[in-house]
C-alpha positions as CSV (number, residue, x, y, z in Angstrom):
1,X,2.7,10.8,-0.3
2,X,2.4,10.2,3.4
3,X,5.1,7.6,3.9
4,X,7.6,10.1,5.4
5,X,5.4,10.4,8.4
6,X,6.1,6.8,9.4
7,X,8.6,5.7,12.0
8,X,11.8,4.0,10.6
9,X,10.4,0.6,11.8
10,X,7.0,1.2,10.3
11,X,8.6,2.1,6.9
12,X,10.3,-1.3,6.7
13,X,7.0,-3.0,7.8
14,X,5.2,-1.1,5.1
15,X,7.8,-2.2,2.5
16,X,7.2,-5.9,3.4
17,X,3.3,-5.4,3.1
18,X,3.7,-3.6,-0.1
19,X,5.7,-6.6,-1.6
20,X,3.2,-9.1,-0.3
21,X,0.4,-7.0,-1.9
22,X,2.2,-6.5,-5.2
23,X,2.8,-10.3,-5.5
24,X,-0.6,-11.4,-4.2
25,X,-2.1,-11.7,-7.7
26,X,0.7,-13.9,-8.9
27,X,2.1,-11.1,-11.2
28,X,4.6,-8.6,-9.8
29,X,4.5,-6.0,-12.5
30,X,7.1,-3.3,-13.6
31,X,4.7,-0.6,-12.7
32,X,4.3,-2.0,-9.2
33,X,8.1,-2.2,-8.8
34,X,8.4,1.3,-10.1
35,X,6.0,2.7,-7.5
36,X,7.6,0.6,-4.7
37,X,11.0,2.1,-5.8
38,X,9.4,5.6,-5.7
39,X,8.0,4.9,-2.3
40,X,11.3,3.6,-0.9
41,X,13.1,6.8,-2.2
42,X,10.4,8.8,-0.5
43,X,11.0,6.9,2.8
44,X,14.7,6.9,2.4
45,X,15.1,3.1,2.5
46,X,16.3,0.5,0.2
47,X,13.8,-1.8,-1.7
48,X,15.5,-4.9,-0.2
49,X,15.7,-6.5,-3.6
50,X,11.9,-6.9,-3.4
51,X,12.3,-9.5,-0.7
52,X,10.2,-9.5,2.4
53,X,12.1,-9.7,5.7
54,X,9.2,-10.9,8.0
55,X,6.3,-13.2,7.3
56,X,3.0,-11.6,6.5
57,X,1.6,-12.6,9.9
58,X,4.7,-11.2,11.8
59,X,4.4,-7.9,9.8
60,X,0.7,-7.5,10.6
61,X,1.1,-8.5,14.3
62,X,4.0,-6.1,14.7
63,X,2.2,-3.2,13.0
64,X,-1.0,-3.8,15.0
65,X,0.9,-3.8,18.3
66,X,3.5,-1.1,17.7
67,X,2.2,1.4,15.1
68,X,0.1,4.4,16.0
69,X,-3.5,4.6,14.6
70,X,-2.3,7.4,12.2
71,X,0.6,5.1,11.0
72,X,-2.0,2.3,10.4
73,X,-4.1,4.6,8.3
74,X,-1.1,5.8,6.4
75,X,0.1,2.1,5.8
76,X,-3.4,1.1,4.7
77,X,-4.0,4.0,2.3
78,X,-0.7,3.5,0.7
79,X,-1.3,-0.2,0.3
80,X,-4.6,0.7,-1.5
81,X,-2.6,3.2,-3.7
82,X,-0.3,0.4,-4.7
83,X,-3.2,-1.9,-5.4
84,X,-4.7,0.7,-7.8
85,X,-1.4,1.6,-9.5
86,X,-2.1,-0.6,-12.6
87,X,-5.7,0.8,-12.6
88,X,-7.0,-2.8,-11.7
89,X,-8.0,-3.7,-8.1
90,X,-8.0,-7.4,-8.6
91,X,-9.9,-9.9,-6.5
92,X,-6.7,-11.1,-4.9
93,X,-5.6,-7.6,-4.1
94,X,-9.0,-6.9,-2.6
95,X,-8.9,-10.0,-0.4
96,X,-5.3,-9.1,0.6
97,X,-6.3,-5.5,1.6
98,X,-9.4,-6.8,3.6
99,X,-7.1,-9.3,5.4
100,X,-4.7,-6.4,6.3
101,X,-7.7,-4.4,7.5
102,X,-8.9,-7.1,9.8
103,X,-5.4,-7.9,11.1
104,X,-4.6,-4.3,11.7
105,X,-8.0,-3.8,13.4
106,X,-8.9,-0.9,11.0
107,X,-12.6,-0.2,11.2
108,X,-14.6,-1.0,8.0
109,X,-15.8,2.6,7.6
110,X,-12.1,3.8,7.5
111,X,-11.3,1.1,4.9
112,X,-14.3,2.2,2.8
113,X,-13.3,5.8,3.1
114,X,-9.7,5.1,2.1
115,X,-10.7,3.0,-0.9
116,X,-13.1,5.8,-2.1
117,X,-10.4,8.4,-1.7
118,X,-7.8,6.5,-3.6
119,X,-10.3,5.4,-6.4
120,X,-11.3,9.1,-6.9
121,X,-7.6,10.1,-7.0
122,X,-7.0,7.5,-9.7
123,X,-10.1,8.5,-11.6
124,X,-9.2,12.2,-11.6
125,X,-5.6,11.6,-12.4
126,X,-6.7,9.6,-15.5
127,X,-9.1,12.5,-16.3
128,X,-6.3,15.0,-16.1
129,X,-3.9,12.9,-18.1
130,X,-6.6,12.5,-20.8
131,X,-7.2,16.2,-20.8
132,X,-3.5,17.0,-21.3
133,X,-3.2,14.6,-24.1
134,X,-5.8,16.2,-26.4
Protein backbone atom coordinates (compact mmCIF):
# COMPACT_ATOMS: atom_id res chain seq x y z
CA UNK A 1 0.00 0.00 0.00
CA UNK A 2 2.51 2.64 1.14
CA UNK A 3 5.73 0.66 1.22
CA UNK A 4 7.03 2.04 -2.09
CA UNK A 5 7.47 5.40 -0.36
CA UNK A 6 10.17 3.94 1.91
CA UNK A 7 13.86 4.36 1.18
CA UNK A 8 15.69 1.21 0.11
CA UNK A 9 17.25 0.87 3.57
CA UNK A 10 13.91 1.36 5.33
CA UNK A 11 12.36 -1.35 3.15
CA UNK A 12 14.89 -3.86 4.48
CA UNK A 13 14.28 -2.72 8.05
CA UNK A 14 10.53 -3.05 7.54
CA UNK A 15 11.03 -6.61 6.27
CA UNK A 16 12.96 -7.51 9.43
CA UNK A 17 10.26 -6.00 11.67
CA UNK A 18 7.49 -7.72 9.72
CA UNK A 19 9.23 -11.07 10.19
CA UNK A 20 9.63 -10.48 13.92
CA UNK A 21 5.94 -9.54 14.15
CA UNK A 22 4.72 -12.51 12.11
CA UNK A 23 6.68 -14.88 14.33
CA UNK A 24 5.82 -13.12 17.62
CA UNK A 25 2.85 -15.35 18.45
CA UNK A 26 4.84 -18.52 17.82
CA UNK A 27 2.96 -19.32 14.60
CA UNK A 28 4.23 -18.02 11.25
CA UNK A 29 1.14 -18.67 9.14
CA UNK A 30 0.89 -19.13 5.38
CA UNK A 31 -1.32 -16.04 5.14
CA UNK A 32 1.37 -13.98 6.91
CA UNK A 33 4.00 -15.36 4.51
CA UNK A 34 1.77 -14.53 1.56
CA UNK A 35 1.32 -10.92 2.70
CA UNK A 36 5.06 -10.55 3.35
CA UNK A 37 5.74 -11.90 -0.16
CA UNK A 38 3.22 -9.43 -1.60
CA UNK A 39 4.81 -6.58 0.35
CA UNK A 40 8.29 -7.61 -0.80
CA UNK A 41 7.10 -7.62 -4.41
CA UNK A 42 5.62 -4.15 -3.88
CA UNK A 43 8.92 -2.93 -2.44
CA UNK A 44 10.99 -4.68 -5.10
CA UNK A 45 13.01 -6.69 -2.57
CA UNK A 46 13.54 -10.37 -1.82
CA UNK A 47 11.90 -11.96 1.23
CA UNK A 48 15.37 -13.06 2.43
CA UNK A 49 14.03 -16.60 3.00
CA UNK A 50 11.98 -15.17 5.89
CA UNK A 51 15.19 -14.58 7.86
CA UNK A 52 15.90 -11.38 9.76
CA UNK A 53 19.22 -9.67 9.09
CA UNK A 54 19.40 -7.53 12.24
CA UNK A 55 18.29 -8.05 15.82
CA UNK A 56 14.97 -6.52 16.82
CA UNK A 57 16.72 -3.87 18.91
CA UNK A 58 19.13 -2.97 16.09
CA UNK A 59 16.28 -2.58 13.62
CA UNK A 60 14.27 -0.34 15.92
CA UNK A 61 17.31 1.74 16.85
CA UNK A 62 18.22 2.24 13.20
CA UNK A 63 14.68 3.17 12.17
CA UNK A 64 14.34 5.55 15.11
CA UNK A 65 17.53 7.40 14.21
CA UNK A 66 17.52 7.25 10.40
CA UNK A 67 13.92 7.09 9.15
CA UNK A 68 11.76 10.14 8.62
CA UNK A 69 8.57 10.54 10.64
CA UNK A 70 6.56 9.66 7.52
CA UNK A 71 8.59 6.48 7.07
CA UNK A 72 8.04 5.56 10.72
CA UNK A 73 4.28 5.99 10.27
CA UNK A 74 4.31 3.90 7.09
CA UNK A 75 6.32 1.14 8.78
CA UNK A 76 4.02 1.21 11.78
CA UNK A 77 0.76 1.12 9.83
CA UNK A 78 2.02 -1.66 7.57
CA UNK A 79 3.01 -3.69 10.64
CA UNK A 80 -0.51 -3.27 11.97
CA UNK A 81 -1.88 -4.43 8.61
CA UNK A 82 0.27 -7.54 8.90
CA UNK A 83 -0.95 -8.13 12.45
CA UNK A 84 -4.57 -8.01 11.22
CA UNK A 85 -4.02 -10.14 8.10
CA UNK A 86 -5.39 -13.27 9.76
CA UNK A 87 -8.26 -11.20 11.26
CA UNK A 88 -6.83 -11.83 14.72
CA UNK A 89 -4.76 -9.24 16.57
CA UNK A 90 -3.27 -11.55 19.21
CA UNK A 91 -2.00 -10.42 22.59
CA UNK A 92 1.56 -11.18 21.49
CA UNK A 93 1.13 -9.08 18.35
CA UNK A 94 -0.40 -6.27 20.38
CA UNK A 95 2.54 -6.32 22.81
CA UNK A 96 4.97 -6.38 19.87
CA UNK A 97 3.27 -3.43 18.15
CA UNK A 98 3.27 -1.44 21.40
CA UNK A 99 6.97 -2.19 21.89
CA UNK A 100 7.72 -0.98 18.34
CA UNK A 101 5.65 2.15 18.98
CA UNK A 102 7.68 2.99 22.06
CA UNK A 103 11.07 2.18 20.51
CA UNK A 104 10.31 4.23 17.39
CA UNK A 105 8.97 7.04 19.60
CA UNK A 106 5.60 7.12 17.85
CA UNK A 107 3.01 9.07 19.86
CA UNK A 108 0.15 7.04 21.38
CA UNK A 109 -2.48 9.06 19.50
CA UNK A 110 -0.80 8.17 16.18
CA UNK A 111 -0.77 4.52 17.19
CA UNK A 112 -4.44 4.54 18.16
CA UNK A 113 -5.37 6.28 14.93
CA UNK A 114 -3.38 3.77 12.85
CA UNK A 115 -4.98 0.80 14.62
CA UNK A 116 -8.45 2.29 14.11
CA UNK A 117 -7.80 2.88 10.42
CA UNK A 118 -6.54 -0.65 9.78
CA UNK A 119 -9.29 -2.19 11.92
CA UNK A 120 -11.90 -0.36 9.83
CA UNK A 121 -10.25 -1.40 6.57
CA UNK A 122 -10.31 -5.04 7.71
CA UNK A 123 -13.95 -4.76 8.81
CA UNK A 124 -15.11 -3.12 5.58
CA UNK A 125 -13.10 -5.49 3.43
CA UNK A 126 -14.80 -8.42 5.18
CA UNK A 127 -18.19 -6.73 4.70
CA UNK A 128 -17.44 -6.26 1.00
CA UNK A 129 -16.31 -9.88 0.62
CA UNK A 130 -19.50 -11.08 2.34
CA UNK A 131 -21.60 -8.85 0.08
CA UNK A 132 -19.99 -10.21 -3.07
CA UNK A 133 -20.49 -13.83 -1.97
CA UNK A 134 -24.31 -13.75 -1.72
